[in-house]
GUVOTI-164326 format. One record per atom (N, C-alpha, C): residue in one letter; z, y, x; residue number from 1. Coordinates in steps of 0.001 Angstrom, whole numbers, always signed. Layout:
BEGIN
 code       w       v       u pos
    a       Z       Y       X NUM
...
end
This chain:
BEGIN
 code       w       v       u pos
    x  +18667  -26663    -228   1
    x  +17532  -27545    -355   1
    x  +16349  -26771    -930   1
    x  +15222  -26856    -276   2
    x  +14012  -26218    -787   2
    x  +13349  -27129   -1798   2
    x  +12882  -26537   -2875   3
    x  +12139  -27299   -3885   3
    x  +10836  -26571   -4178   3
    x   +9855  -27304   -4619   4
    x   +8549  -26717   -4946   4
    x   +8655  -25885   -6222   4
    x   +7856  -24819   -6253   5
    x   +7815  -24009   -7472   5
    x   +7223  -24831   -8609   5
    x   +7715  -24559   -9800   6
    x   +7166  -25172  -11010   6
    x   +6909  -24044  -12006   6
    x   +5647  -23856  -12357   7
    x   +5258  -22842  -13332   7
    x   +4771  -23526  -14595   7
    x   +4817  -22830  -15736   8
    x   +4187  -23387  -16940   8
    x   +2700  -23621  -16680   8
    x   +2119  -24599  -17366   9
    x    +707  -24931  -17179   9
    x    -226  -23858  -17734   9
    x    +249  -23090  -18694  10
    x    -596  -22112  -19371  10
    x      -2  -20721  -19216  10
    x    -870  -19759  -18948  11
    x    -446  -18351  -18868  11
    x   -1536  -17505  -19491  11
    x   -1210  -16861  -20582  12
    x   -2154  -15973  -21244  12
    x   -1750  -14546  -20913  12
    x   -2698  -13763  -20441  13
    x   -2429  -12391  -19993  13
    x   -3195  -11403  -20860  13
    x   -2564  -10253  -21086  14
    x   -3203   -9176  -21839  14
    x   -2935   -7864  -21117  14
    x   -3942   -7025  -21051  15
    x   -3782   -5698  -20462  15
    x   -4505   -4695  -21353  15
    x   -3872   -3566  -21531  16
    x   -4454   -2474  -22303  16
    x   -4403   -1243  -21411  16
    x   -5531    -572  -21285  17
    x   -5595    +600  -20411  17
    x   -6294   +1745  -21117  17
    x   -5892   +2948  -20753  18
    x   -6527   +4149  -21304  18
    x   -6589   +5201  -20199  18
    x   -7606   +6023  -20252  19
    x   -7697   +7125  -19290  19
    x   -8269   +8351  -19980  19
    x   -7861   +9490  -19458  20
    x   -8351  +10784  -19931  20
    x   -8763  +11571  -18693  20
    x   -9935  +12194  -18771  21
    x  -10444  +12962  -17627  21
    x  -10734  +14391  -18068  21
    x  -10278  +15348  -17261  22
    x  -10541  +16752  -17522  22
    x  -11255  +17336  -16314  22
    x  -12372  +18017  -16561  23
    x  -13081  +18706  -15486  23
    x  -12924  +20200  -15701  23
    x  -12547  +20894  -14649  24
    x  -12370  +22342  -14691  24
    x  -13485  +22966  -13853  24
    x  -14590  +23398  -14499  25
    x  -15756  +23885  -13749  25
    x  -15452  +25103  -12876  25
    x  -14572  +25975  -13327  26
    x  -14319  +27199  -12562  26
    x  -13686  +26919  -11202  26
    x  -13005  +25776  -11062  27
    x  -12386  +25426   -9779  27
    x  -12922  +24093   -9243  27
    x  -14004  +23605   -9828  28
    x  -14658  +22344   -9448  28
    x  -13632  +21239   -9151  28
    x  -12753  +21034  -10111  29
    x  -11672  +20058   -9958  29
    x  -11609  +19168  -11194  29
    x  -11391  +17882  -10960  30
    x  -11214  +16916  -12039  30
    x   -9807  +16363  -11965  30
    x   -9146  +16261  -13114  31
    x   -7825  +15645  -13211  31
    x   -7986  +14404  -14100  31
    x   -7489  +13277  -13615  32
    x   -7610  +12011  -14341  32
    x   -6216  +11461  -14591  32
    x   -5907  +11189  -15847  33
    x   -4659  +10536  -16204  33
    x   -4965   +9140  -16720  33
    x   -4228   +8154  -16232  34
    x   -4457   +6772  -16645  34
    x   -3127   +6107  -16975  34
    x   -3196   +5116  -17865  35
    x   -2019   +4316  -18186  35
    x   -2482   +2887  -18431  35
    x   -1722   +1919  -17916  36
    x   -2043    +509  -18120  36
    x    -765    -221  -18527  36
    x    -864   -1008  -19603  37
    x    +240   -1859  -20037  37
    x    -209   -3304  -19875  37
    x    +663   -4134  -19320  38
    x    +354   -5541  -19078  38
    x   +1461   -6394  -19685  38
    x   +1082   -7504  -20285  39
    x   +2051   -8476  -20781  39
    x   +1438   -9862  -20672  39
    x   +2301  -10878  -20560  40
    x   +1788  -12242  -20527  40
    x   +2778  -13185  -21204  40
    x   +2374  -14433  -21334  41
    x   +3206  -15412  -22024  41
    x   +4376  -15902  -21172  41
    x   +4470  -15454  -19939  42
    x   +5647  -15742  -19113  42
    x   +6707  -14653  -19295  42
    x   +6463  -13764  -20271  43
    x   +7357  -12670  -20651  43
    x   +7496  -11612  -19557  43
    x   +6461  -11446  -18770  44
    x   +6408  -10367  -17792  44
    x   +5703   -9186  -18457  44
    x   +6264   -8001  -18308  45
    x   +5686   -6772  -18875  45
    x   +5632   -5724  -17774  45
    x   +4559   -4953  -17742  46
    x   +4420   -3920  -16718  46
    x   +3816   -2659  -17321  46
    x   +4271   -1524  -16800  47
    x   +3770    -204  -17185  47
    x   +3313    +504  -15914  47
    x   +2093   +1052  -15939  48
    x   +1559   +1710  -14748  48
    x    +839   +3002  -15134  48
    x   +1542   +4141  -15097  49
    x    +859   +5423  -15265  49
    x    +363   +5941  -13909  49
    x    -725   +6704  -13942  50
    x   -1309   +7229  -12708  50
    x   -1959   +8572  -12986  50
    x   -1929   +9452  -11991  51
    x   -2642  +10719  -12080  51
    x   -3416  +10921  -10776  51
    x   -4657  +11408  -10926  52
    x   -5513  +11699   -9766  52
    x   -6054  +13116   -9913  52
    x   -6231  +13767   -8791  53
    x   -6855  +15087   -8752  53
    x   -7980  +15012   -7730  53
    x   -9178  +15426   -8143  54
    x  -10353  +15382   -7271  54
    x  -10938  +16784   -7212  54
    x  -11075  +17320   -6000  55
    x  -11536  +18696   -5807  55
    x  -12791  +18693   -4946  55
    x  -13874  +19280   -5488  56
    x  -15093  +19466   -4707  56
    x  -14937  +20735   -3883  56
    x  -15207  +20614   -2593  57
    x  -15168  +21766   -1684  57
    x  -16603  +21987   -1227  57
    x  -17271  +22919   -1845  58
    x  -18685  +23101   -1562  58
    x  -19491  +21944   -2127  58
    x  -20684  +21765   -1572  59
    x  -21582  +20722   -2074  59
    x  -21368  +19369   -1396  59
    x  -20682  +19322    -271  60
    x  -20692  +18116    +542  60
    x  -19325  +17490    +804  60
    x  -18242  +18149    +436  61
    x  -16907  +17629    +744  61
    x  -16102  +17487    -542  61
    x  -15418  +16358    -681  62
    x  -14549  +16110   -1825  62
    x  -13178  +15694   -1307  62
    x  -12131  +16294   -1874  63
    x  -10757  +15944   -1539  63
    x  -10122  +15282   -2757  63
    x   -9268  +14323   -2516  64
    x   -8615  +13647   -3631  64
    x   -7158  +13348   -3323  64
    x   -6351  +13328   -4375  65
    x   -4942  +12955   -4261  65
    x   -4610  +12093   -5467  65
    x   -3678  +11160   -5276  66
    x   -3281  +10310   -6406  66
    x   -1815   +9941   -6295  66
    x   -1229   +9715   -7472  67
    x    +136   +9203   -7563  67
    x    +148   +8141   -8657  67
    x    +755   +6993   -8346  68
    x    +863   +5916   -9334  68
    x   +2291   +5385   -9320  68
    x   +2826   +5158  -10509  69
    x   +4138   +4534  -10659  69
    x   +3924   +3182  -11322  69
    x   +4637   +2169  -10852  70
    x   +4522    +838  -11445  70
    x   +5924    +307  -11710  70
    x   +6142    -186  -12916  71
    x   +7427    -785  -13270  71
    x   +7149   -2085  -14021  71
    x   +7841   -3151  -13612  72
    x   +7700   -4400  -14352  72
    x   +9038   -5107  -14431  72
    x   +9189   -5900  -15500  73
    x  +10357   -6765  -15596  73
    x   +9955   -8141  -15064  73
    x  +10902   -9036  -14968  74
    x  +10648  -10341  -14365  74
    x  +10116  -11340  -15387  74
    x   +9389  -12324  -14887  75
    x   +9000  -13454  -15728  75
    x  +10273  -14134  -16224  75
    x  +10210  -14744  -17377  76
    x  +11406  -15298  -18030  76
    x  +12141  -16319  -17170  76
    x  +11454  -17002  -16283  77
    x  +12083  -18064  -15499  77
    x  +12326  -17676  -14040  77
    x  +12024  -16421  -13669  78
    x  +12193  -16002  -12282  78
    x  +13672  -15927  -11902  78
    x  +13997  -16423  -10732  79
    x  +15334  -16262  -10153  79
    x  +15219  -16464   -8651  79
    x  +16089  -15815   -7901  80
    x  +16081  -16020   -6452  80
    x  +16810  -17302   -6074  80
    x  +17738  -17744   -6907  81
    x  +18403  -19037   -6718  81
    x  +18568  -19691   -8082  81
    x  +18604  -21020   -8083  82
    x  +18748  -21772   -9318  82
    x  +19963  -22685   -9192  82
    x  +20671  -22893  -10289  83
    x  +21888  -23715  -10216  83
    x  +21608  -25192   -9961  83
    x  +20381  -25615  -10230  84
    x  +20059  -27027  -10074  84
    x  +18571  -27178   -9825  84
    x  +18193  -28189   -9069  85
    x  +16764  -28477   -8890  85
    x  +16283  -29488   -9916  85
    x  +17165  -29918  -10791  86
    x  +16842  -30888  -11828  86
    x  +15877  -30263  -12837  86
    x  +14685  -30833  -13033  87
    x  +13723  -30288  -13989  87
    x  +14261  -30199  -15416  87
    x  +15258  -30995  -15744  88
    x  +15848  -30908  -17079  88
    x  +16713  -29651  -17199  88
    x  +17346  -29232  -16099  89
    x  +18206  -28045  -16104  89
    x  +17382  -26767  -15912  89
    x  +16338  -26850  -15085  90
    x  +15489  -25693  -14804  90
    x  +14051  -26181  -14791  90
    x  +13394  -26221  -15970  91
    x  +12043  -26781  -16021  91
    x  +11028  -25974  -15208  91
    x  +11227  -24657  -15119  92
    x  +10318  -23813  -14352  92
    x  +11117  -23120  -13264  92
    x  +10552  -23101  -12068  93
    x  +11247  -22562  -10906  93
    x  +10270  -21690  -10117  93
    x  +10672  -20456   -9817  94
    x   +9859  -19599   -8959  94
    x  +10708  -18456   -8425  94
    x  +10571  -18184   -7125  95
    x  +11161  -16968   -6571  95
    x  +10052  -16080   -5995  95
    x   +8838  -16218   -6554  96
    x   +7689  -15408   -6150  96
    x   +7973  -13943   -6462  96
    x   +7964  -13100   -5442  97
    x   +8276  -11678   -5600  97
    x   +7386  -11008   -6631  97
    x   +6132  -11467   -6757  98
    x   +5224  -10856   -7729  98
    x   +5655  -11120   -9165  98
    x   +6561  -12068   -9361  99
    x   +7080  -12356  -10701  99
    x   +8457  -11741  -10934  99
    x   +8964  -11009   -9955 100
    x  +10295  -10406  -10077 100
    x  +10223   -9047  -10770 100
    x  +11374   -8552  -11187 101
    x  +11460   -7195  -11708 101
    x  +11458   -6231  -10522 101
    x  +10637   -5218  -10594 102
    x  +10640   -4197   -9538 102
    x   +9877   -2974  -10020 102
    x  +10018   -1906   -9252 103
    x   +9189    -737   -9487 103
    x   +8686    -240   -8141 103
    x   +7673    +606   -8206 104
    x   +7084   +1109   -6978 104
    x   +6279   +2367   -7229 104
    x   +5954   +3019   -6137 105
    x   +5195   +4265   -6171 105
    x   +4054   +4162   -5163 105
    x   +2957   +4794   -5469 106
    x   +1843   +4894   -4544 106
    x   +1471   +6367   -4456 106
    x   +1412   +6879   -3246 107
    x   +1023   +8267   -3006 107
    x    -159   +8212   -2045 107
    x   -1273   +8819   -2441 108
    x   -2456   +8692   -1600 108
    x   -3315   +9929   -1562 108
    x   -4170   +9956    -572 109
    x   -5129  +11047    -426 109
    x   -6419  +10515    +163 109
    x   -7481  +11269     -58 110
    x   -8784  +10862    +457 110
    x   -9633  +12082    +758 110
    x  -10531  +11918   +1705 111
    x  -11524  +12935   +2048 111
    x  -12868  +12230   +2066 111
    x  -13848  +12815   +1381 112
    x  -15220  +12295   +1408 112
    x  -16121  +13393   +1942 112
    x  -16919  +13056   +2931 113
    x  -17828  +14025   +3528 113
    x  -19238  +13458   +3413 113
    x  -20106  +14187   +2740 114
    x  -21488  +13747   +2577 114
    x  -22291  +14116   +3818 114
    x  -23356  +13354   +4067 115
    x  -24190  +13586   +5241 115
    x  -24738  +14991   +5327 115
    x  -24964  +15607   +4167 116
    x  -25473  +16978   +4155 116
    x  -24530  +17974   +4807 116
    x  -23252  +17653   +4897 117
    x  -22265  +18552   +5515 117
    x  -22505  +18702   +7004 117
    x  -23132  +17701   +7618 118
    x  -23390  +17760   +9064 118
    x  -24882  +17910   +9356 118
    x  -25630  +18333   +8340 119
    x  -27044  +18615   +8524 119
    x  -27974  +17423   +8390 119
    x  -27462  +16284   +7966 120
    x  -28335  +15122   +7783 120
    x  -29311  +15405   +6645 120
    x  -30507  +14899   +6777 121
    x  -31509  +15109   +5743 121
    x  -32005  +13796   +5191 121
    x  -32908  +13878   +4236 122
    x  -33498  +12688   +3637 122
    x  -32450  +11858   +2914 122
    x  -32566  +10551   +3046 123
    x  -31625   +9651   +2350 123
    x  -30202   +9774   +2892 123
    x  -30051  +10140   +4164 124
    x  -28710  +10250   +4746 124
    x  -27955  +11477   +4238 124
    x  -28662  +12397   +3601 125
    x  -27992  +13575   +3050 125
    x  -26931  +13173   +2025 125
    x  -27195  +12094   +1277 126
    x  -26255  +11633    +255 126
    x  -25305  +10537    +758 126
    x  -25451  +10114   +1998 127
    x  -24502   +9146   +2568 127
    x  -23130   +9807   +2622 127
    x  -22066   +8989   +2521 128
    x  -20712   +9552   +2521 128
    x  -19830   +8814   +3517 128
    x  -19010   +9581   +4206 129
    x  -17949   +9027   +5020 129
    x  -16668   +9219   +4222 129
    x  -15947   +8123   +3975 130
    x  -14714   +8189   +3189 130
    x  -13524   +7850   +4086 130
    x  -12513   +8696   +4047 131
    x  -11263   +8474   +4772 131
    x  -10157   +8421   +3734 131
    x   -9443   +7291   +3651 132
    x   -8425   +7103   +2616 132
    x   -7119   +6673   +3264 132
    x   -6027   +7271   +2803 133
    x   -4695   +6871   +3250 133
    x   -3741   +6838   +2065 133
    x   -2930   +5778   +1980 134
    x   -1977   +5643    +874 134
    x    -659   +5116   +1421 134
    x    +433   +5600    +864 135
    x   +1755   +5079   +1200 135
    x   +2299   +4404     -51 135
    x   +2692   +3143     +82 136
    x   +3166   +2348   -1042 136
    x   +4662   +2106    -863 136
    x   +5436   +2504   -1859 137
    x   +6876   +2272   -1873 137
    x   +7133   +1189   -2902 137
    x   +7705     +63   -2472 138
    x   +7976   -1048   -3383 138
    x   +9439   -1428   -3275 138
    x  +10101   -1453   -4392 139
    x  +11506   -1854   -4422 139
    x  +11590   -3353   -4705 139
    x  +11096   -4135   -3738 140
    x  +11154   -5589   -3813 140
    x  +11137   -6146   -2396 140
    x  +11023   -7434   -2276 141
    x  +11062   -8103    -977 141
    x   +9904   -7718     -64 141
    x   +8775   -7296    -636 142
    x   +7639   -6902    +197 142
    x   +7916   -5622    +972 142
    x   +8693   -4714    +397 143
    x   +8989   -3458   +1067 143
    x   +7814   -2497   +1027 143
    x   +7935   -1451   +1807 144
    x   +6945    -380   +1809 144
    x   +5760    -735   +2707 144
    x   +4665      -5   +2501 145
    x   +3489    -267   +3316 145
    x   +2540    +905   +3348 145
    x   +1630    +850   +4285 146
    x    +588   +1862   +4433 146
    x    -752   +1175   +4244 146
    x   -1605   +1784   +3435 147
    x   -2958   +1293   +3226 147
    x   -3893   +2411   +3664 147
    x   -4823   +2100   +4533 148
    x   -5790   +3118   +4941 148
    x   -7105   +2445   +5287 148
    x   -8172   +3209   +5118 149
    x   -9469   +2688   +5519 149
    x  -10452   +3825   +5725 149
    x  -11490   +3504   +6443 150
    x  -12611   +4400   +6668 150
    x  -13844   +3633   +6205 150
    x  -14686   +4286   +5423 151
    x  -15883   +3617   +4919 151
    x  -17089   +4521   +5060 151
    x  -18215   +3928   +5316 152
    x  -19480   +4626   +5323 152
    x  -20286   +4092   +4157 152
    x  -20629   +4955   +3213 153
    x  -21367   +4556   +2013 153
    x  -22802   +5053   +2180 153
    x  -23737   +4108   +2193 154
    x  -25154   +4446   +2361 154
    x  -25890   +4217   +1049 154
    x  -26563   +5231    +531 155
    x  -27304   +5060    -711 155
    x  -28605   +4276    -465 155
    x  -29008   +3542   -1475 156
    x  -30283   +2851   -1391 156
    x  -30856   +2741   -2802 156
    x  -32138   +2515   -2872 157
    x  -32821   +2350   -4151 157
    x  -33306    +921   -4252 157
    x  -33281    +394   -5453 158
    x  -33773    -977   -5648 158
    x  -34597   -1041   -6911 158
end
């Protein structure tokens, strides 16, 4: 028998994040380390460390790579099955994958090419073409996925 999810009426969330950035001028490379801790009143806790490396290749091309790990435990009332649909036996009910315990990895890369790389002048010299690809590994019902996009960033003054 399917039953509707029942969540607590109130959810207070807290997140704490920190990052450290190092620039190495001799190799025009930046390394960024980040960490995020999340907790809420549904007793869900998550840890997400990440590292990024950004390398300038000449004046017009930037390469980037990133790795992120995510680990979380489940909300206190999460279960894939419940022994009873009776609200007295199970006041809160949810099998939402986002509330489950899981971990995952993200591995990504990007290339940015400024307009100056192809001889564009004027305002288009600072325009950027961004190519991004990421592979997401999730140990949950969602499974793995690919995220990619192409963007054209045009500068403007206001």
